[in-house]
N, C-alpha and C positions, 0 to 999 in steps of 0.2 A: 439401536441406531449407531452408526459408525462415528468415529471421532471427527471425521471431516463434516458429516451432516450435522452433528451436534455443534461444531464450531460455527458453521454457517447460520444455523437456526438461532444460536445464542446471540450472534452479532445482529441479526435482523430484528430480534425482539428488543435488544438494547437500543438499536437505532430508532425503532418506533416509539419506545418509551421516552427517549430524549426529545423527539419531535413533539410528542403529545404534551409532555410537561412544559416544554418551552412555549408552545402555542397557548396552553392554559394560562401560564403566568403572563404572557403578553396580552391575552384577552382580558385578564383581570386588570392589568394596568391601563389598557386602552378603554375599558368599559367606563371608567369614571370620566374620562375626557369625552368619550362618545355620548355619554348620558348628558353631560353639560351642554354639548353642542345640540343634541336632540331637543332638550328643553328650550334652548334658544330658538331653534327652528319652529317649534310649536308656537311659541309666543309671537314670533314675527309673522307666521302664516295666519294665525288666528286674528291678529290685529289687522292684517291686510284684508281678510275676508269680512271682518266686522265693518270696516270702513266701506267696503263695497256694498255690504248689505244695507247700511244706512242710506247710501246714495240711491240704491235701487228701490228702497222702501222708505220714502220720506215720512210716511204716516206711522211708522213703527213706534211703539211705545218703549220706554226704557226697559220695561219687563220683557218685551219681545227681543230687544237687543241682547239682554242678559241671557235669556234662554238660548238664543242662537249662538252666543259666545260659548256657553257651557257645552252645547251640542258639538260644536266644531273642536273645542278642546278635547272632549272625550274621544272624538274620532281620531285626531292626530296623535293623542297619547297612545291609543291602541295601535295606530299605524306604526309608530316607532317602537312599540313593545315596552313602553315605559310603565305600563300597568302590570307587568310581569315581575316576579321576584328577581332580585339581583343575581342569585345563584343560577336561576334558569336562563337568564340572558347571557351570562358568561358561558355556560355549557353550550348554548345554541351558537354563540359566536365561535367557540372552539370547534364545534362540529362543522360549521360552514367553512371555516378556514381550512380545516383538514381536507374537506371535500372540494377545495378551490372555488367555493361559492362566495365571492366577495361582494357581489352586488354592483351598484353604480358608484362612481366617484362623486365627490361633492361638486367639482367643477369640471369643465371640459378641457382636457389637455390636448390642444390642437397639434402640438409637436409630435404626438404619438397616435394620431389618427382622429377621425371625427366620431368618437364613441366615448361613452362614459363607463363602459364595462371594464372594471378594474383588472380582471384577469387578462383581457386583451391588451390593456395598457402596459401591464407589467411584462408580459411576454414580448411585446414589441420593444420595450426598453431593454430587456435582457438580450434580445437578439442583436440589437445595435451595439450594446456594450461588448458582447462576445465578438462581434465583427471587428471592433477596434482593439480593445484591450487584450482579448485572448489571442488575437493574431500577433500582437507585439510580444506577448508573453511566450508564445510558442517559438517565435524567432529567437528570443533571448535564451530559452531553454536549449534549443538545438545547437545554436552557435556557442552558447556558454559551455555546454558539455564538451563539444569538440575542442574548443580552445582550452578549456580547463584541463582536460586529459593531456593535451599537448604540453602545456607549461608544467604540469606535474611531472612529466617525463624528463623535463629539463630544469628541475628544481635547483635554485641557486644561480642560474644563468642570468644574463642581462635581460632576456625576454621575460623571465619570471619576476625580476625586480621591477621592471617597467609596468608589467601587468598589475602588480600589487599597488603601485602608485596610482595607476589609472582607476583601479577599483575603489581606492579610498577617495579620490577626487570626485568620481561620478556618483558614488553613494552619498557624498556630502551635499550634492547639488539637489535642491528641490525641483520637482518636475515643472511646477508652475513658472518658476524663474527661468529655467533652461528652455521650456516650451515657448515662453514669451520672446526670448532671444531668437529662437528658430523661426517663429512667425515673422518677427521683424526682418530677419535676414532673407528668408526664402520668399515671403509674401510681399513685403514692402520694398526691400532693397533690390532683390533680383527680379521680383514680380514673376516668379515661376509657378507658384502654387497658391491656391486660395487661402486667405486668413481664416475663414470659417470652414470647418471641416464638414459640416452637414448643411445641406440645402435640399429643398424639394427636388426629387429626381424628375427630369423632363420626360414626357411620354415617349419621345422617340428613343431615348436612352434605355428606358425600362423595357422596351420591346426587343432590344438587341442585346443578347448576353455578352458579346464581346465589348460593345460600347459601355455596358453596365460595369464590367470589370475595370475598364479604363477609367471610368468616371469615379469609381470608389478608390482606385489606386491613386488618382490625381488628388482627390480630396483628403485621403488618409495619410498622405506621405509625411507631412510635417509632424503630426502626433506620433506616428509609428516610429519614424527615425529618431524622434526625441526620446521616446521610451526605450528604444533599442540601445542608443548610445549610453543612456544612464543605467541600463540594466544588464547588458551583456558582460561587462567586466566584473561586476559583482557576482554574477552567476558563475563566471569562469573561475573566480577566486574561491568561491565556495566549493565547486567541484574539485578544484586543485587541492584544497585542504582535505577532502575525503579520499581522493585517489592517491595522493602522495604517500599516505599511510600504507596503502596496499602494495606500493612498490617496494616497501621494506620487508615484505613477508617472503617466506621461503619459496612459495610456489613460483614467484617471478624469477628467482634465481635458478630454479630447476628448468623453467621454460627457456631462459636464456642459454643455459648450459646445453640444451638440446639443439640450439642453433636456430630457433624460430625467429622470424623477422620481428623487429621491435614494434612495427605498426600492428602486426597481428596480436602480439602480447598486449599491447596498449588497449585496443578496442574490443578484442575477443575475450580476454581473461580478466584484466585489471578492472575495466569498466563494469563487467558482469559481477565481479566480487563487490564492487561499490554500489551495486544497484539499489539495495533497500533505502539508504538515505537519499539517494538521487531521486528515486520514485516518490518518496515522501515530499521532498521539496517541490518536485514538478507538479504533483497532484494538488498540493495546497496552493501553489502559485496559480495554476489554471483555475482552480475554484475561486480563489480570491479575485482573479481578473474579471469574473462574471459580475462582480458587485460594482465595478467601475470606481470612479473617484469624483467627488463633488467638485472640488476646485479644478481638477484637470478637465472635466467635461464642460464646465462653465468657460474655462479658458479657450478650449478648442471649439466651443459651441457645438457640442456633440450631445444630443438628447438621449442619454442612456439611463442606467439605473441610478447613478449618482445624482444627475440633474433632476430625475423624477423624485427621488427621496427629498432633495432640497426643496423642490417646488411644493411637494405635499406638506412638508413641515411648515413652510411659510403660509400655506392656505389652511392649516389645521385640518387637513384631510386625513383623519385617523384611519379610514378604511384602506387607503393607498399605503400609508405607513405600515399598517399591520400586514398587508399583502407583501410589501417589500421585505419586512422582517421575516415573514414566513419563508419567502424564497431564499433568504440568506441562510436560515436555519437548515432548510432541507438540503441545500447545496453543500454546506459544511458537513452535515451528518452523512450525506451520500459519499462525500470524499473520504471521510473517516472510515465508512463501511468498506469502500473499495480498497483502502490501504490495508485494513485488517484482513480482508480476503486475499489480497495479493501477498501479504506477509505469510499468511497461512499456507499458500501454495508454494512460496519460495522456501519456507522453513517448516517442515512437518512437526518440529518440536513445539511450535506455538499451538498447533491444533491439539496436540496431546496434552499440553498443560491446561488447556481450557476444558 
């Protein structure tokens, strides 16, 4: 087996082991909570069925009632798997989670569709979070890289100093505070955009792709512009810190001596030399954006992953919390795997060391 194939296989095996062990630990932790909830459901259901049995059978003796109660308890205990060993239940939960078989949620999450299927709910939430947060993150990355490389080429200038000040100010501002100001200004003061970023899509809008794009752009403007303003300068300053080091290396001096245009040197050679850390930051940022944010989604009234996690915790819906946790783990491991593979392609020495 070649070093490249060995490198890829090793990373795939490591990624699977990380996912498996994380899901196993999460299943152990959630099992105790789920077991407590299941016993509570058994008690409530049996009590309700016994009351109904007494009403429907007024001549039933106390012995009949007790026998019926034991029969229904046995049924529901078996239904929830409480008669199985703890180790077996944990392994079953781990296997079902790995196979994306989460079953039904405890309650109906109407904001994510009229279904209790946990997989469908999580995928819907993830799609909405990607639509909002990943879009804003991609804008920050693209403009942050372009602006960061520009100010790195003008290190020490007024533009560089002003950018550093803006980066410190915007990084110090919490999104929920700045977002509230933006909602007040654009939605209530100017009355240009809606305060609630998510509302049911009208049928006539859903049938027309152009109208659908306009509808989303109009509703998403306030949260996206808020995240863009607070993120782009921080991104630019991070890129500047990486790229400015490359400008001091000898190959830049050689390229300038050859008479190549500064713009060509900046984006063709310097940015390429700084690619590994930039790729790392971009990949982790995009991955992190898929998780959403509880406070921000509540503020902008956007039903994504963050709001789903918050709602599931409030309702003690352990299945949904476990599904969210599994999604987080898989995304982070996938991002780490992609980074390792990209690094292996960019630097053959990494593959040889493995």
